[in-house]
C-alpha positions as CSV (number, residue, x, y, z in Angstrom):
1,M,-0.3,0.0,-0.1
2,S,1.4,3.5,-1.0
3,R,1.9,6.6,1.5
4,D,-1.4,7.9,0.1
5,A,-3.7,5.2,-0.1
6,R,-2.0,4.9,3.8
7,W,-3.2,7.6,5.3
8,K,-6.2,8.3,3.0
9,A,-7.0,4.8,4.7
10,L,-6.2,6.1,8.4
11,L,-7.8,9.5,7.8
12,D,-11.3,7.0,7.0
13,L,-10.5,5.7,10.3
14,L,-10.2,8.9,12.2
15,V,-13.1,10.0,11.1
16,E,-15.4,7.3,10.9
17,R,-14.8,6.2,15.0
18,G,-13.3,9.5,16.5
19,R,-10.2,7.6,17.7
20,L,-7.2,5.6,16.5
21,D,-4.6,3.2,18.2
22,V,-1.6,2.3,16.6
23,E,-1.6,-1.8,16.4
24,E,-5.0,-1.6,15.5
25,A,-4.4,0.5,12.5
26,A,-1.3,-1.2,11.7
27,A,-2.9,-5.0,12.2
28,E,-6.2,-3.7,9.6
29,L,-3.9,-2.2,7.3
30,E,-1.7,-4.6,7.5
31,V,1.8,-2.6,7.9
32,S,3.9,-2.1,10.8
33,A,3.3,-0.4,14.2
34,A,6.7,1.7,13.6
35,T,4.7,2.4,10.0
36,I,1.7,3.5,11.1
37,R,3.5,5.6,13.9
38,R,5.2,7.4,11.0
39,D,2.3,8.3,9.3
40,L,0.6,10.1,12.2
41,D,3.5,11.9,12.8
42,Q,4.1,12.8,9.4
43,L,-0.1,13.8,9.0
44,A,-0.1,15.3,13.1
45,A,2.3,17.7,11.3
46,Q,0.4,19.3,8.2
47,Q,-2.3,19.5,11.4
48,M,-4.7,16.9,10.2
49,L,-4.7,15.1,13.6
50,V,-3.6,15.4,17.0
51,R,-0.9,12.5,18.6
52,T,-2.0,10.9,21.5
53,R,-0.2,7.9,23.8
54,G,-0.4,5.0,21.5
55,G,-2.1,7.1,18.4
56,A,-4.8,9.7,17.4
57,V,-7.4,11.6,17.6
58,V,-9.5,14.3,15.4
59,H,-8.4,17.7,14.8
60,G,-11.6,18.9,17.0
61,V,-15.0,18.2,17.4
62,S,-15.8,19.7,13.4
63,Y,-13.2,17.7,11.9
64,E,-13.1,18.3,8.3
65,L,-11.2,16.2,5.8
66,P,-9.4,19.0,3.2
67,L,-11.0,18.2,0.3
68,R,-7.7,16.7,-1.7
69,Y,-7.9,13.9,0.6
70,K,-11.4,13.4,-0.3
71,T,-11.6,13.6,-4.3
72,A,-10.7,9.2,-3.8
73,R,-13.6,8.6,-2.0
74,N,-17.1,7.6,-4.0
75,A,-15.4,8.5,-6.6
76,S,-17.3,6.4,-9.0
77,E,-20.7,7.4,-8.0
78,K,-19.8,10.9,-7.9
79,Q,-19.3,11.4,-11.7
80,R,-21.9,9.1,-12.4
81,I,-24.1,12.4,-10.1
82,A,-22.1,14.7,-11.7
83,G,-23.2,14.1,-15.4
84,A,-26.6,13.9,-14.7
85,V,-26.6,16.4,-13.0
86,A,-24.6,18.6,-16.0
87,D,-27.4,17.4,-18.5
88,L,-30.5,19.1,-16.5
89,L,-28.2,22.3,-17.1
90,A,-29.2,24.4,-20.6
91,P,-26.9,26.0,-22.5
92,G,-26.6,29.9,-21.9
93,E,-27.9,29.5,-18.3
94,A,-26.8,31.5,-15.7
95,V,-25.5,28.5,-12.9
96,G,-24.0,29.0,-9.4
97,L,-21.7,25.8,-8.3
98,T,-21.0,25.2,-5.3
99,G,-17.6,23.5,-3.3
100,G,-16.6,20.2,-2.9
101,T,-15.6,17.1,-4.4
102,T,-19.2,16.3,-6.1
103,T,-19.6,19.6,-7.5
104,T,-16.2,19.5,-9.4
105,E,-17.0,16.9,-11.1
106,V,-19.8,18.9,-12.4
107,A,-17.7,21.3,-13.5
108,R,-15.5,18.9,-15.3
109,A,-18.8,16.9,-16.7
110,L,-19.7,20.8,-17.9
111,A,-16.6,21.3,-19.7
112,V,-16.7,18.6,-21.9
113,R,-20.3,18.9,-23.3
114,G,-20.4,18.6,-26.8
115,D,-23.4,21.6,-27.1
116,L,-21.1,23.8,-24.5
117,T,-18.3,24.3,-26.6
118,S,-19.0,27.4,-27.7
119,G,-21.5,29.7,-27.0
120,T,-21.3,33.5,-26.1
121,P,-21.6,32.4,-23.0
122,A,-22.1,29.0,-23.6
123,L,-22.3,28.9,-20.0
124,T,-21.9,31.2,-17.4
125,V,-20.7,29.6,-14.2
126,V,-21.3,31.3,-10.5
127,T,-18.6,30.2,-7.9
128,N,-16.5,31.3,-4.8
129,A,-14.3,27.6,-5.4
130,L,-11.6,28.6,-6.1
131,N,-10.3,25.3,-8.0
132,I,-13.5,24.9,-9.7
133,A,-12.4,28.7,-11.2
134,N,-9.6,27.2,-11.8
135,E,-10.4,24.5,-14.0
136,L,-13.5,25.9,-16.1
137,A,-11.0,29.3,-16.9
138,V,-9.3,27.9,-19.7
139,R,-13.0,27.4,-21.3
140,P,-12.9,30.5,-23.4
141,Q,-16.8,29.4,-23.9
142,F,-18.0,30.0,-20.5
143,K,-18.3,32.9,-18.8
144,I,-16.5,32.2,-15.1
145,V,-17.3,34.6,-12.0
146,L,-15.8,34.2,-9.4
147,T,-17.1,35.6,-6.0
148,G,-15.1,36.9,-4.1
149,G,-14.1,36.6,-0.6
150,V,-11.1,35.1,2.4
151,A,-10.0,31.5,1.3
152,R,-11.1,28.6,3.6
153,P,-8.2,25.8,2.7
154,Q,-9.8,22.2,3.7
155,S,-12.8,23.4,0.4
156,Y,-10.8,25.8,-1.5
157,E,-13.9,28.5,-0.9
158,L,-13.9,31.7,-0.4
159,I,-16.5,32.5,1.6
160,G,-16.8,36.2,4.0
161,P,-18.7,38.9,3.7
162,L,-16.5,40.0,0.4
163,A,-18.7,36.9,-1.5
164,D,-21.7,38.2,0.2
165,G,-21.6,41.6,-1.9
166,V,-20.9,39.8,-5.5
167,L,-23.9,37.3,-4.6
168,S,-26.4,39.7,-3.6
169,Q,-26.3,41.9,-6.6
170,I,-26.4,38.7,-9.1
171,T,-29.4,36.1,-10.5
172,L,-29.1,32.9,-10.8
173,D,-31.2,30.6,-12.9
174,V,-29.9,27.3,-11.2
175,A,-27.4,26.3,-8.1
176,V,-25.7,23.6,-7.8
177,L,-24.9,22.5,-4.2
178,G,-22.6,19.8,-2.7
179,V,-23.9,18.8,0.8
180,V,-22.3,17.2,3.8
181,A,-25.2,16.2,4.6
182,L,-29.1,15.8,3.5
183,D,-32.0,15.5,5.9
184,V,-36.3,16.0,5.4
185,T,-36.9,17.7,8.4
186,H,-33.1,19.2,8.7
187,G,-32.3,20.7,5.9
188,A,-28.9,20.7,3.5
189,A,-25.8,21.1,5.5
190,A,-22.5,21.9,5.9
191,H,-19.4,21.3,8.8
192,D,-18.9,25.5,8.0
193,E,-21.3,28.4,9.1
194,A,-19.7,31.0,7.0
195,E,-19.3,28.2,4.1
196,A,-22.9,27.4,4.8
197,A,-24.0,30.5,4.5
198,I,-22.6,31.9,1.3
199,N,-24.4,27.6,-0.1
200,R,-27.4,29.8,1.2
201,L,-27.1,32.8,-0.8
202,L,-26.4,31.0,-3.7
203,C,-30.1,29.1,-3.1
204,E,-31.5,32.8,-2.8
205,R,-30.1,33.6,-5.8
206,A,-31.3,31.1,-7.9
207,E,-34.9,29.9,-9.4
208,R,-34.3,26.2,-8.9
209,V,-32.0,24.1,-6.8
210,I,-30.3,21.0,-7.5
211,V,-28.5,19.1,-4.5
212,A,-25.6,17.1,-5.9
213,A,-25.2,14.1,-2.6
214,D,-23.9,10.4,-3.5
215,S,-26.1,7.9,-0.9
216,S,-24.0,8.8,2.2
217,K,-24.4,11.9,2.7
218,L,-28.6,11.1,2.9
219,G,-30.4,11.3,6.1
220,R,-27.0,13.2,8.1
221,R,-27.3,16.0,9.7
222,A,-24.1,17.9,10.3
223,F,-23.1,21.6,12.1
224,A,-24.1,24.3,9.7
225,R,-27.5,24.3,8.1
226,I,-28.1,25.5,4.3
227,C,-31.8,25.6,3.8
228,A,-34.4,23.6,4.6
229,V,-36.0,20.4,2.3
230,D,-38.5,22.5,0.6
231,T,-35.6,25.3,-1.0
232,V,-34.8,22.0,-2.8
233,D,-35.9,21.2,-6.1
234,T,-34.1,18.2,-7.7
235,L,-31.6,15.7,-5.6
236,V,-29.4,13.8,-7.6
237,T,-28.0,10.8,-6.0
238,D,-27.0,7.3,-6.9
239,T,-29.0,4.2,-6.7
240,A,-27.5,2.5,-3.3
241,A,-30.0,5.7,-1.9
242,D,-31.8,3.7,1.1
243,P,-35.3,3.3,-0.5
244,E,-37.3,4.9,2.1
245,L,-35.3,8.5,3.0
246,V,-35.7,8.3,-1.2
247,R,-39.0,8.3,-0.2
248,G,-39.5,10.9,2.2
249,F,-36.9,12.8,0.0
250,E,-40.0,12.6,-3.1
251,E,-42.8,13.1,-0.1
252,A,-41.6,16.5,0.9
253,G,-41.3,17.9,-2.8
254,L,-38.3,16.6,-3.7
255,R,-37.3,15.5,-7.8
256,V,-34.9,12.1,-7.1
257,L,-33.2,10.7,-9.8
258,T,-30.9,7.9,-8.9
259,V,-28.3,7.7,-10.8
């Protein structure tokens, strides 16, 4: 197992359990305890976790993996979801994209759509995500509007009042949200309250709202609410979604697409 694969596995285990023991992690990953100790020391140096005697704990109560470590999780599902979301967007529309791994895949799917190779513009994309703007800025057929704000290292998103100022001056046809949790009762949510505030404003400026979320995000709650579930028009998720959860979202008025 490569170092990067070990680090991803260790961080996934840590998110799931909140605490890791060196010997247990070594047995699960089938490597030596010395290797695990070295990995944990290096991850602690990057402030990805907190070292303890004999193991590690998550870095704070609102622990969240940085985007670069989340990219490989449920990758095939996210790509299918992204393709389906991209197909819901029409040429010439103004589209808001929040940050996140699934919305990044949406941007990539839009970039290769054959009917969006030309136009004035073929699509207007408004985003607060630096990585999404970077990927699409080289496509001259897209008009890219970046909100401004203060960069959040975990997600490459711009947050704060500077972003508010831009978003309050525009109107969108559709907002595409990446979320960490979506629940019928508690709505769509993020880990960070400043990120949630920007996403909420994107929703308010849009005619319709699409949530792009793999099945692991459904039925979950997170700290910072983005919007109520009745704000969402369409949910695009994967076929592993619990049928009971899907039925609950449909009864709440959402159109649910499973791919």
